[in-house]
C-alpha positions in Angstrom: -46.1 42.6 -6.5 -47.2 44.4 -3.4 -44.4 46.1 -1.4 -44.8 43.7 1.5 -44.4 40.7 -0.8 -41.3 42.2 -2.4 -39.8 43.0 1.0 -40.4 39.4 2.1 -38.8 38.0 -1.1 -35.6 40.2 -0.6 -35.4 39.2 3.1 -35.8 35.5 2.2 -33.1 35.7 -0.4 -30.7 37.4 1.9 -31.4 34.8 4.6 -30.7 32.0 2.1 -27.4 33.5 1.2 -26.5 33.8 4.8 -26.6 30.0 5.3 -23.0 28.7 5.0 -24.0 25.5 3.1 -26.1 27.2 0.5 -23.5 29.6 -0.5 -20.5 27.2 -0.2 -22.2 24.4 -2.1 -22.0 26.4 -5.3 -18.3 27.3 -4.9 -15.7 25.1 -6.7 -13.4 23.1 -4.5 -10.0 24.2 -6.0 -7.1 21.8 -6.2 -3.8 23.4 -7.2 -0.6 21.9 -8.5 2.4 22.5 -10.8 2.9 20.0 -13.7 5.3 19.6 -16.6 3.5 20.3 -19.9 6.7 21.3 -21.7 10.4 20.4 -21.3 12.0 17.0 -20.8 9.3 15.2 -18.8 6.3 16.7 -20.6 5.2 13.4 -22.0 4.7 12.1 -18.5 3.2 15.4 -17.3 0.6 15.6 -20.1 -0.5 11.9 -19.4 -0.8 12.7 -15.7 -3.0 15.7 -16.4 -5.4 13.7 -18.6 -5.8 11.0 -16.0 -6.5 13.6 -13.3 -9.0 15.3 -15.6 -10.8 11.9 -16.1 -11.1 11.7 -12.3 -12.3 15.3 -12.0 -15.0 14.8 -14.7 -16.2 11.6 -13.1 -16.5 13.1 -9.6 -18.2 16.2 -10.9 -20.7 14.1 -12.8 -21.6 12.6 -9.4 -22.2 15.9 -7.8 -18.6 16.9 -6.9 -16.5 16.4 -3.8 -18.3 17.3 -0.5 -21.1 18.6 -2.8 -18.8 21.1 -4.5 -17.6 20.9 -8.1 -13.9 20.2 -8.4 -11.8 22.8 -10.3 -8.1 22.4 -11.1 -5.7 25.4 -10.9 -2.4 24.5 -12.4 0.7 26.0 -14.1 3.4 24.5 -16.3 6.7 24.1 -14.4 8.4 23.4 -17.8 10.2 20.3 -16.3 12.4 22.8 -14.5 12.8 22.6 -10.7 13.7 26.3 -10.6 10.1 27.2 -11.6 8.5 25.3 -8.7 8.9 27.7 -5.8 7.3 30.6 -7.7 4.3 28.4 -8.8 3.8 26.9 -5.3 3.8 30.5 -3.8 1.2 31.7 -6.3 -1.1 28.8 -5.8 -1.0 29.3 -2.0 -0.9 33.0 -1.6 -2.6 34.4 -4.7 -4.9 31.7 -6.0 -5.6 30.5 -2.4 -6.4 27.0 -3.6 -8.4 24.8 -1.2 -5.8 21.9 -1.5 -2.3 21.9 -2.8 -1.4 18.7 -4.5 2.3 17.6 -4.6 4.2 17.8 -7.8 5.1 14.8 -10.1 8.6 13.6 -10.1 11.4 13.6 -7.5 13.3 16.6 -9.1 10.1 18.7 -9.0 8.8 17.7 -5.6 12.0 18.3 -3.6 12.0 22.1 -4.3 8.5 22.5 -3.0 9.2 21.1 0.4 10.7 24.1 2.0 7.6 26.1 1.1 4.9 23.6 2.3 6.6 22.6 5.5 6.4 25.9 7.3 2.7 26.2 6.3 2.0 22.7 7.8 0.4 21.5 4.6 -0.4 17.8 4.0 1.5 16.8 0.8 0.5 14.0 -1.6 3.1 13.7 -4.3 3.4 11.5 -7.3 6.4 9.3 -8.4 8.9 11.0 -6.1 11.6 8.7 -4.8 12.2 9.0 -1.1 12.2 12.8 -1.1 11.2 12.7 2.6 14.5 11.1 3.6 15.9 14.7 3.5 13.0 16.4 5.4 11.3 13.8 7.6 8.1 15.7 7.4 5.3 14.0 9.1 2.6 15.3 6.6 4.3 14.0 3.5 2.9 11.1 1.5 4.2 9.7 -1.8 2.4 7.8 -4.5 5.1 5.5 -5.9 5.5 1.7 -5.7 9.1 2.1 -4.7 8.3 2.0 -1.0 8.9 -0.3 2.0 11.5 0.2 4.6 14.2 1.2 2.0 12.6 3.0 -0.9 15.8 4.1 -2.5 16.8 0.4 -2.7 13.4 -0.9 -3.7 13.5 1.2 -6.9 16.2 -0.8 -8.5 16.0 -3.9 -6.4 14.5 -5.9 -9.2 17.6 -5.3 -11.3 19.8 -6.8 -8.7 17.4 -9.7 -8.1 17.6 -10.6 -11.8 21.4 -10.2 -11.7 21.5 -12.9 -9.0 20.1 -15.5 -11.4 22.6 -14.9 -14.2 25.3 -17.4 -15.2 28.1 -16.8 -15.3 27.7 -14.8 -12.0 28.4 -11.1 -12.7 31.3 -9.6 -10.8 31.6 -6.0 -12.0 29.2 -3.1 -12.4 29.1 0.4 -13.8 26.6 3.0 -12.6 25.7 6.4 -14.0 23.1 9.1 -13.5 22.3 12.8 -13.6 23.5 15.1 -10.9 19.9 15.7 -9.8 17.7 14.6 -6.9 16.1 11.5 -8.5 19.3 10.0 -9.8 21.2 10.7 -6.5 18.6 8.9 -4.5 18.4 5.9 -6.9 22.2 5.6 -7.1 22.5 5.8 -3.3 20.1 2.9 -3.0 22.0 0.9 -5.7 25.3 1.4 -4.0 24.0 -0.1 -0.8 22.9 -3.2 -2.7 26.1 -3.4 -4.7 28.1 -3.4 -1.5 26.0 -6.3 0.0 26.2 -8.3 -3.2 30.0 -7.9 -3.4 30.1 -6.4 -6.9 33.2 -4.4 -7.9 32.3 -0.9 -9.1 34.4 -0.1 -12.2 32.6 3.1 -13.2 30.6 5.4 -11.0 29.9 8.9 -12.3 27.2 11.6 -12.4 26.7 13.9 -15.4 25.1 17.4 -15.5 21.4 17.4 -16.2 22.0 19.5 -19.2 24.1 16.8 -20.9 23.1 16.2 -24.5 25.9 14.1 -25.9 26.2 10.7 -24.0 28.7 9.1 -26.4 31.7 9.9 -24.2 29.9 8.5 -21.1 29.0 5.3 -23.1 32.6 5.0 -24.3 33.9 5.3 -20.8 31.5 2.6 -19.6 32.4 0.3 -22.5 36.1 0.7 -21.7 35.5 -0.4 -18.2 34.0 -3.7 -19.5 31.4 -4.1 -16.7 29.2 -7.2 -16.4 26.3 -5.0 -15.3 25.4 -1.4 -16.3 22.9 0.5 -14.1 21.7 3.9 -15.4 19.5 6.2 -13.4 18.1 8.8 -15.8 15.2 11.0 -16.7 13.6 10.7 -20.2 15.9 12.9 -22.3 19.0 11.2 -20.7 17.4 7.8 -21.2 16.9 8.3 -24.9 20.4 9.8 -25.3 22.1 7.0 -23.3 20.4 4.2 -25.1 21.3 5.6 -28.5 24.9 6.2 -27.3 25.5 2.7 -26.0 24.3 1.3 -29.3 26.6 3.5 -31.1 29.7 2.3 -29.2 28.5 -1.3 -29.1 28.4 -1.8 -25.3 28.4 -5.4 -24.2 26.9 -6.3 -20.8 24.9 -9.1 -19.2 22.3 -6.5 -18.0 21.8 -2.9 -19.0 19.2 -0.5 -17.6 17.7 -0.7 -14.1 16.7 2.9 -13.3 15.9 4.6 -16.6 12.7 6.8 -16.6 11.2 6.9 -20.1 11.3 3.3 -21.3 7.9 2.8 -19.6 6.2 5.5 -21.7 4.7 4.8 -25.1 6.2 8.0 -26.6 9.7 6.7 -26.0 9.0 3.1 -26.7 7.8 3.9 -30.2 10.7 6.4 -30.7 13.4 3.9 -29.8 11.8 0.7 -31.2 14.2 -2.2 -31.6 16.9 -0.2 -29.6 14.9 -1.3 -26.6 15.6 -5.0 -27.1 17.6 -6.5 -24.2 17.1 -3.6 -21.8 16.2 -4.8 -18.3 14.5 -1.9 -16.5 12.1 -1.0 -13.7 8.3 -0.6 -14.3 5.4 -0.1 -11.9 2.2 -1.3 -13.7 1.2 -3.2 -16.8 -2.2 -4.2 -18.0 -1.6 -7.9 -17.5 -1.0 -10.2 -14.5 -3.0 -9.2 -11.5 -2.8 -5.5 -12.4 -5.6 -5.8 -15.0 -8.5 -5.5 -12.5 -11.9 -4.5 -13.9 -11.5 -1.0 -12.4 -8.1 -0.6 -14.0 -9.4 -1.7 -17.4 -12.3 0.7 -17.2 -10.0 3.6 -16.4 -7.5 2.6 -19.1 -10.3 2.4 -21.8 -11.4 5.9 -20.9 -7.8 7.2 -21.0 -7.1 5.5 -24.4 -10.3 6.9 -25.8 -9.2 10.5 -25.0 -5.4 10.3 -25.5 -5.3 10.5 -29.3 -7.0 13.9 -29.3 -4.6 15.1 -26.7 -1.6 13.8 -28.7 0.0 12.3 -25.7 1.1 8.8 -24.5 -1.5 6.7 -26.3 -1.4 3.6 -24.1 -1.0 5.2 -20.7 0.5 2.3 -18.8 3.0 4.2 -16.7 1.9 7.3 -14.9 -1.9 7.5 -15.7 -3.1 4.7 -13.4 -1.2 6.1 -10.5 -2.2 9.7 -11.2 -5.8 8.6 -11.2 -5.2 6.5 -8.1 -3.8 9.5 -6.3 -7.0 11.4 -6.8 -8.9 8.4 -5.5 -6.8 8.4 -2.4 -7.4 12.2 -1.9 -11.1 11.7 -2.5 -11.4 9.0 0.1 -9.4 11.0 2.6 -11.5 14.2 2.0 -14.8 12.3 2.2 -13.5 10.2 5.2 -12.6 13.3 7.2 -15.5 15.4 5.9 -13.3 18.3 4.8 -9.9 19.7 4.0 -8.4 20.1 7.5 -4.7 19.4 7.0 -4.3 17.6 10.4 -7.2 15.3 9.8 -6.1 14.5 6.3 -2.6 13.6 7.5 -4.0 11.3 10.2 -6.4 9.7 7.6 -3.5 9.0 5.2 -1.4 7.4 8.0 -4.1 5.1 9.3 -6.2 3.9 6.3 -5.9 1.5 3.4 -7.1 3.0 0.1 -8.9 1.1 -2.7 -7.7 2.3 -6.1 -7.3 1.3 -9.7 -3.6 0.7 -8.9 -4.5 -1.7 -6.1 -4.8 -1.3 -2.4 -2.4 1.3 -1.0 -1.2 1.9 2.5 1.4 4.5 3.5 4.4 3.7 5.8 5.9 5.7 8.6 7.8 8.1 6.3 5.0 8.7 3.9 6.2 6.1 1.3 4.1 3.1 0.4 4.3 0.6 3.2 4.9 -2.2 0.7 7.3 -1.9 -2.3 5.8 -3.1 -5.6 8.4 -2.3 -8.3 8.7 -4.6 -11.3 11.7 -5.5 -13.4 11.0 -6.1 -17.1 12.9 -6.9 -20.2 12.1 -5.8 -23.7 12.3 -8.7 -26.2 11.4 -9.1 -29.8 10.6 -5.4 -30.6 10.5 -5.4 -34.4 9.8 -1.8 -35.3 8.3 1.5 -34.1 4.6 0.5 -34.2 2.5 0.9 -31.1 0.6 -2.4 -31.5 3.6 -4.5 -30.4 3.6 -2.8 -27.0 0.0 -3.6 -26.2 0.8 -7.2 -25.2 3.3 -9.0 -22.8 5.1 -10.4 -25.8 7.6 -7.5 -25.9 7.7 -6.6 -22.3 8.4 -9.6 -20.1 8.1 -9.3 -16.3 11.2 -10.9 -14.8 10.7 -9.9 -11.2 8.9 -10.5 -8.9 8.6 -14.2 -9.8 4.9 -14.3 -9.0 4.3 -11.9 -11.8 6.4 -13.6 -14.5 5.0 -13.8 -17.9 8.3 -15.2 -19.3 11.7 -15.6 -17.9 13.9 -15.6 -21.0 16.7 -13.2 -20.1 18.5 -12.0 -23.2 22.0 -10.6 -22.5 22.0 -7.0 -23.6 25.0 -7.6 -25.9 23.1 -10.3 -27.9 19.8 -8.4 -28.2 20.9 -5.0 -29.5 19.7 -5.7 -33.0 
């Protein structure tokens, strides 16, 4: 090649690289987050990650986000809030991710807030219960159906709505939960509803998050002989508490309410018939109006991949919302044309988002504008097989009434075996 031609080629190549779009288009758009891949909530964390990866692969197959391939940068927080600040700092200051995604779970979102607020970052968390009631940060948004004007109350509202229909009318209640952010918020909301309903609290205690033996707690509750028992717990506590109340033979009209874990296939199959009679919250099930074509398509893809990942096989709980959160972020980024934190926050505040979990709009404090929590009862669970949890036969929606697929309410004391 003549020298003049070689010189022209070099100049042309340098000019091409100088164009912002040409160089930038090849660079990944990095989304950073901490996630629980080990520890007490690892089952939920792993299911969340798979759902997010399904979204990432789908968007990259279409050319990426803003013409850039999406890349995840994440670290295992080990289900320990103490690990969160270090991870968040690394993602922001060392990895310099393009967008920092909020954590999953109340206990893990709360410790990140003092780090993101001074940096004026727009936060989109997942399944965090009214964390912003402590911070009132105008760039915080939460993907959780426990929303509306009183998110702490809406989380267990269904439990109390079901209690209102019982005969004889319940008069007494016991409440218990871990001494941690999630349980505190849920129990605060419950106490407000208990006061309005006029129930007498005969037991109200928190236990250390490190608690392993729940038998003494179960015995104390049983000794108080409450009509209603509300437990606000994370998965390890939930399993321990359910086993303990069976051991002591607890009798109550309703038991459950705020127990995280009964929604996840891993724990459903682990507990099996011990689930019978429990009345507890849920957020999404693949029946009633939730089973949209888009939701079914996502769920089929998730269930195709979940066996190889050895995680929650059905994926009814967190996965639809984890995928929906990425759809919300995608719509905001595309709608604003970039990752400007001010513009993203304004977009979140002013738009309704179309997702596999339904239409979503955020309220003034960043929670969902409309609460959509369910209350379900487990009935007729015969063993530990997964197939029985694929239909509404064993998980009856009791509230709201428009979603009912069966209203037989079995007293917990009569359904334990």
